[in-house]
C-alpha positions in Angstrom: -12.4 -0.4 -24.4 -14.7 -3.2 -24.5 -18.5 -2.5 -23.4 -18.9 -3.1 -19.9 -21.9 -5.6 -20.4 -20.1 -7.8 -23.2 -16.8 -7.8 -20.4 -19.0 -8.7 -17.3 -20.5 -11.4 -19.3 -17.1 -13.2 -20.4 -15.5 -12.6 -17.2 -18.7 -14.3 -15.8 -17.7 -17.1 -18.2 -13.9 -17.1 -17.5 -14.2 -17.2 -13.8 -17.3 -19.6 -13.8 -15.0 -22.4 -12.7 -12.7 -20.6 -10.0 -12.3 -22.7 -6.7 -12.8 -21.3 -3.7 -11.5 -23.6 -1.6 -8.1 -24.0 -3.8 -8.0 -20.3 -3.5 -8.3 -20.1 0.2 -6.0 -23.2 0.6 -3.3 -20.9 -1.1 -4.2 -17.8 0.4 -4.3 -19.3 4.1 -0.5 -20.6 3.1 0.5 -17.3 2.3 -1.1 -16.0 5.6 0.5 -18.6 7.8 4.2 -17.5 6.1 4.6 -14.0 5.9 7.4 -12.2 5.2 9.0 -9.0 5.4 10.1 -6.7 2.8 12.7 -7.9 0.1 12.6 -11.2 2.1 9.3 -12.9 0.2 11.5 -15.9 -1.0 8.9 -18.0 -0.4 5.9 -16.0 -1.5 7.7 -15.2 -4.8 8.4 -18.6 -5.5 5.0 -19.7 -4.9 3.7 -17.1 -7.1 6.6 -18.1 -10.2 5.1 -21.7 -9.8 1.9 -21.1 -10.4 2.2 -18.3 -13.5 4.5 -21.1 -15.1 2.2 -24.1 -14.5 -0.6 -21.5 -16.1 1.9 -20.9 -19.2 3.6 -17.5 -18.4 6.9 -17.0 -19.2 8.3 -16.1 -15.4 11.3 -13.8 -14.5 12.4 -14.0 -11.1 14.5 -11.9 -9.1 13.5 -8.9 -10.5 14.4 -5.9 -8.0 15.7 -8.8 -5.8 12.5 -10.6 -4.8 10.2 -9.5 -7.3 8.1 -11.6 -9.9 7.4 -11.0 -13.9 4.8 -13.3 -15.6 4.5 -12.4 -19.3 1.7 -14.2 -21.4 1.8 -12.9 -25.2 -1.3 -13.9 -27.1 -1.3 -12.5 -30.2 -1.6 -8.5 -31.6 -3.5 -6.2 -28.8 -3.1 -4.3 -26.0 -0.6 -5.0 -23.0 -2.1 -4.7 -19.3 -0.2 -4.8 -16.4 -1.7 -6.3 -13.3 0.2 -5.7 -10.3 -0.1 -7.7 -6.6 2.2 -6.4 -3.5 3.7 -9.5 -1.4 5.2 -8.3 1.8 4.2 -8.9 5.1 4.8 -6.6 8.5 6.6 -6.7 11.5 3.3 -6.9 13.7 2.6 -9.5 15.9 -0.8 -11.5 15.0 -3.9 -11.5 17.0 -6.5 -12.7 15.4 -6.8 -16.0 16.9 -7.2 -17.5 13.0 -6.5 -21.0 12.4 -4.4 -19.8 10.2 -2.8 -17.4 11.7 1.0 -16.6 11.6 3.4 -18.9 12.4 6.2 -16.7 12.2 6.9 -14.5 15.5 6.6 -10.8 14.9 5.3 -10.7 11.2 1.9 -10.8 9.8 0.2 -10.1 6.5 -1.5 -7.2 8.4 -2.1 -5.2 5.1 -3.8 -8.1 3.0 -0.8 -8.7 0.4 -1.2 -12.1 1.1 -5.1 -11.8 -0.5 -3.1 -9.3 -3.1 -1.0 -12.5 -4.6 -3.6 -14.7 -4.2 -5.7 -12.6 -6.3 -3.1 -12.0 -8.8 -2.2 -15.4 -9.4 -6.0 -16.3 -9.4 -6.4 -14.0 -12.4 -3.3 -14.9 -14.2 -4.6 -18.4 -14.1 -7.9 -17.8 -15.5 -6.9 -15.5 -17.9 -4.4 -18.3 -19.3 -6.6 -20.9 -19.4 -9.3 -18.5 -21.7 -6.7 -17.3 -23.8 -9.0 -17.8 -26.7 -11.2 -15.0 -25.8 -9.0 -12.6 -26.2 -5.8 -11.0 -27.8 -2.7 -8.9 -26.3 -0.2 -9.5 -24.2 -0.8 -9.7 -20.4 2.3 -8.9 -17.6 1.5 -10.4 -14.3 4.1 -8.4 -11.6 4.5 -9.6 -8.1 5.8 -6.5 -6.0 8.3 -6.9 -3.0 8.8 -4.5 -0.5 5.7 -2.1 -1.0 5.5 -1.6 2.6 9.4 -0.1 2.9 8.3 1.5 0.3 11.5 0.4 -1.9 10.1 -2.3 -3.8 8.7 -0.5 -6.9 11.8 1.6 -7.4 13.7 -1.8 -6.8 11.7 -3.5 -9.5 12.4 0.0 -12.0 16.0 -0.2 -11.3 16.4 -3.8 -12.2 14.8 -3.0 -16.1 10.8 -3.7 -15.4 10.1 -0.7 -18.1 12.9 -2.1 -20.4 12.7 -6.2 -20.3 9.4 -6.4 -20.6 6.8 -5.7 -22.9 5.6 -1.4 -22.5 2.3 -1.3 -21.4 -0.7 0.2 -22.4 -2.5 0.4 -18.9 -1.2 -0.3 -15.3 -3.8 -2.0 -13.1 -4.2 -3.1 -9.1 -6.2 -3.1 -6.5 -5.7 -3.3 -2.3 -7.9 -4.5 0.1 -9.2 -2.6 2.5 -11.8 -2.3 5.6 -15.6 -1.6 5.3 -18.2 -4.1 4.9 -17.4 -7.2 2.4 -19.1 -6.8 -1.1 -18.1 -3.2 -2.4 -15.4 -1.5 -4.6 -14.8 1.8 -4.0 -13.0 3.4 -7.3 -11.8 7.0 -7.0 -10.8 8.6 -10.7 -8.3 11.3 -10.1 -6.0 11.5 -6.7 -7.2 8.7 -4.6 -4.3 8.3 -2.3 -1.8 10.8 -0.9 2.1 11.5 -1.1 4.1 10.2 1.9 7.5 11.2 3.4 9.8 10.4 6.1 11.6 13.0 7.8 14.9 12.1 10.1 15.6 14.4 13.1 18.7 14.8 15.5 18.8 17.1 18.3 22.3 17.6 19.6 22.6 18.6 23.4 25.2 18.5 25.9 25.4 15.2 28.0 26.1 14.6 31.6 25.2 13.8 35.0 21.4 13.6 36.1 22.4 15.3 39.5 23.8 18.1 37.9 21.3 19.4 34.7 22.8 23.0 34.8 26.5 21.3 33.1 23.9 20.6 30.1 22.1 21.0 27.4 19.2 18.6 27.7 18.0 17.6 24.4 15.4 15.5 25.5 13.9 18.5 26.6 14.4 20.6 23.4 13.2 17.1 21.3 10.0 17.6 24.0 9.2 20.9 22.4 9.7 20.1 19.3 7.0 17.6 19.3 4.3 19.6 21.1 5.0 22.5 18.6 4.9 20.3 15.8 1.2 19.7 16.5 0.5 23.5 15.2 1.8 23.0 12.2 -1.5 21.3 10.9 -3.8 23.2 13.0 -2.4 26.7 12.7 0.0 26.8 8.9 -2.4 24.4 6.8 -5.7 25.9 5.2 -8.6 23.5 6.5 -9.5 22.9 3.0 -6.5 20.7 2.4 -5.8 17.4 4.1 -2.3 17.0 5.9 -1.5 14.5 8.5 1.8 15.1 10.3 3.1 12.5 13.0 5.7 11.7 14.8 6.4 8.1 15.1 9.6 7.7 17.0 11.3 9.6 19.6 14.9 7.9 21.2 17.2 8.9 23.4 19.1 8.4 26.5 20.8 4.7 28.1 19.8 5.1 31.4 17.9 7.0 34.6 20.4 9.0 35.6 22.3 10.1 32.5 21.2 13.1 30.3 22.0 12.1 27.2 23.9 14.2 24.4 21.5 13.5 21.6 17.8 12.7 21.1 16.2 11.6 17.7 12.7 12.0 16.3 11.3 9.9 13.0 8.5 11.8 11.5 5.8 10.8 8.7 4.3 13.4 6.3 1.3 12.7 4.0 -0.3 15.5 1.7 -2.3 15.8 -1.3 -1.0 18.7 -2.9 2.8 19.5 -3.8 2.7 23.3 -2.5 1.5 22.5 0.8 4.2 19.5 0.8 6.6 22.4 0.6 5.5 24.7 2.8 5.1 22.0 5.8 8.6 20.5 5.5 9.7 24.1 5.7 7.5 24.5 8.4 9.5 21.1 10.4 12.7 22.7 9.4 12.2 25.7 11.2 10.7 24.7 14.3 13.4 22.2 14.7 16.2 24.9 14.1 14.0 27.6 16.3 13.7 25.3 19.2 17.4 24.0 19.6 18.7 27.9 19.2 16.3 28.7 21.9 17.9 26.0 24.2 22.0 26.7 23.7 22.5 23.3 21.6 26.3 23.0 20.9 25.5 21.9 17.2 23.2 23.0 14.7 20.4 20.1 14.4 19.8 17.6 11.7 17.0 17.7 9.2 17.1 14.3 6.9 14.4 14.3 4.4 13.2 10.7 2.8 11.3 11.1 0.2 8.9 7.9 0.2 5.6 7.4 -2.0 4.2 10.0 -4.7 0.8 11.0 -5.1 -1.5 7.8 -6.2 -3.8 9.9 -9.4 -5.5 7.4 -11.2 -6.4 8.1 -15.2 -10.0 9.9 -14.8 -11.3 8.0 -18.3 -9.8 4.4 -17.2 -11.1 4.8 -13.7 -14.4 5.7 -14.9 -14.3 2.6 -17.7 -13.3 0.2 -15.3 -15.4 1.5 -12.6 -18.1 0.9 -14.9 -17.7 -2.6 -15.7 -17.3 -3.5 -11.8 -21.1 -2.2 -11.9 -21.9 -4.5 -14.4 -20.1 -7.6 -12.9 -20.9 -6.9 -9.1 -23.9 -4.7 -9.0 -24.6 -1.1 -9.1 -24.3 0.0 -5.6 -21.5 -2.0 -4.6 -19.2 0.5 -6.6 -18.8 4.2 -5.3 -16.1 6.9 -4.7 -15.1 7.2 -1.5 -12.9 10.1 -2.5 -9.0 10.3 -1.5 -7.7 8.7 1.1 -4.3 9.8 3.4 -3.1 6.4 2.9 0.1 5.8 0.2 1.2 3.5 -2.4 4.0 3.4 -4.3 2.0 1.5 -7.1 2.3 4.6 -9.7 6.0 4.2 -9.9 5.9 0.9 -11.6 4.0 3.1 -14.7 6.2 4.2 -17.5 6.0 7.7 -17.9 2.5 8.7 -19.7 1.1 5.1 -19.3 -2.5 5.6 -17.5 -2.8 3.5 -14.4 -5.9 2.9 -12.1 -6.1 1.6 -8.5 -9.3 0.4 -6.5 -10.3 -1.1 -3.4 -12.2 -4.2 -2.4 -13.7 -4.2 1.3 -13.2 -7.2 3.6 -14.6 -6.9 6.9 -16.9 -9.7 7.9 -20.8 -8.8 7.8 -20.9 -9.8 12.1 -17.8 -7.9 12.6 -19.5 -4.8 10.7 -22.8 -5.0 12.1 -20.9 -5.3 16.0 -19.1 -1.9 15.3 -20.2 1.1 16.7 -21.5 4.2 14.9 -24.2 5.2 12.6 -22.2 6.2 9.5 -19.3 4.5 7.0 -16.7 6.8 8.3 -17.6 6.1 12.4 -17.5 2.0 11.3 -14.4 1.6 9.3 -12.8 3.3 12.0 -14.2 0.9 14.7 -13.5 -2.2 12.9 -9.8 -3.8 12.5 -8.1 -2.1 9.6 -4.9 -2.4 7.6 -1.9 -2.7 9.7 -4.0 -4.0 13.1 -2.7 -6.9 14.7 -6.9 -8.1 14.5 -7.0 -7.3 10.3 -8.5 -10.6 9.5 -10.1 -10.1 6.0 -13.3 -12.3 5.1 -12.2 -15.3 2.5 -15.4 -14.6 1.1 -13.3 -11.9 -1.0 -11.4 -14.2 -2.7 -13.3 -15.1 -6.1 -14.7 -11.7 -6.4 -11.3 -10.2 -5.6 -10.1 -12.2 -8.6 -12.8 -11.2 -11.1 -12.5 -7.7 -10.3 -8.5 -8.1 -12.1 -10.2 -10.2 -14.6 -12.8 -7.9 -15.4 -10.4 -5.0 -15.7 -8.0 -6.5 -18.0 -10.3 -8.1 -20.1 -11.6 -4.1 -20.5 -8.5 -3.8 -22.3 -8.1 -7.3 -23.9 -11.0 -8.7 -24.8 
């Protein structure tokens, strides 16, 4: 690990020639043309083209639409930098001049920024390869939002076809007054699981409910009872979120359907709590269906998604120190674990440390206009990730490249 002051100084030298207008043009182009999970063909091609032009050995189609660029530059550590590429099924409502041109699809989570940062860092480091030694591996990951992208890349040989990393590094845009770079050593993001529930009733005519077993009513009782799991079965010291995201049943006003379907999402930070909550969901679903006299037992299908994201404590503190030297002591702080989830950690081979931090992006005027007196209140009032109004300040483009470059140089310089 190089000294923070030396890395910050070198980063400033290497990134002094960054062209904000060119970065913004690339970013706006990606924002106009968002692509959903595993459909990122245009985005991947744009990234691959820039990596090749910078001198990277590029492999496309890793995990369907993933991109890997390798720049070997003598003996030394191997550093992996990752940026995710996919957009969301959200109708944009920002009114930006460069708003999405794809109906119902938007970069509402900032992955267009991530790709821009990744390309900018890869180019800057390639141009300054006389200042560092080792191997840089740049990963454009598909399908983070659907949860399958990292696993697909690993399944396609990411861990065996490319140089094994000494560290894996990544960052994410987040709401908050522009100009801050939160770092959290240890647990930084939660595990996420999806749970599908099918309630089997006995359908019939709406005029004769006595001849049916109504799955809608039963599913409604399940939804209501699930609200007690976190409040009454989990200790207050633990952070858990249990969401009913979908409720589907029926086809017509006067038909009592034969089944109802629920889609749940669970966020946890402790494996023991996760196990307990999943057990509670199964118990409540089974109990309500028995009480209603459902003719067939319900189906409860667990779909594991993201694991906890746990930063290597020493690595995070080292990179945070570099970012303080580069961006100011007050610009880096520990925001604590978030309930959000990521598949970033799946990219790290067993035993490889990783670090994942954030770049705040809310324009100053939007932040100042938001009600609230403290950080948590204001963050809840400004457009955040997955909002149709999410519009990061382009002022984060150059700093976001510098955070990646400096993190890589902390190992390579």
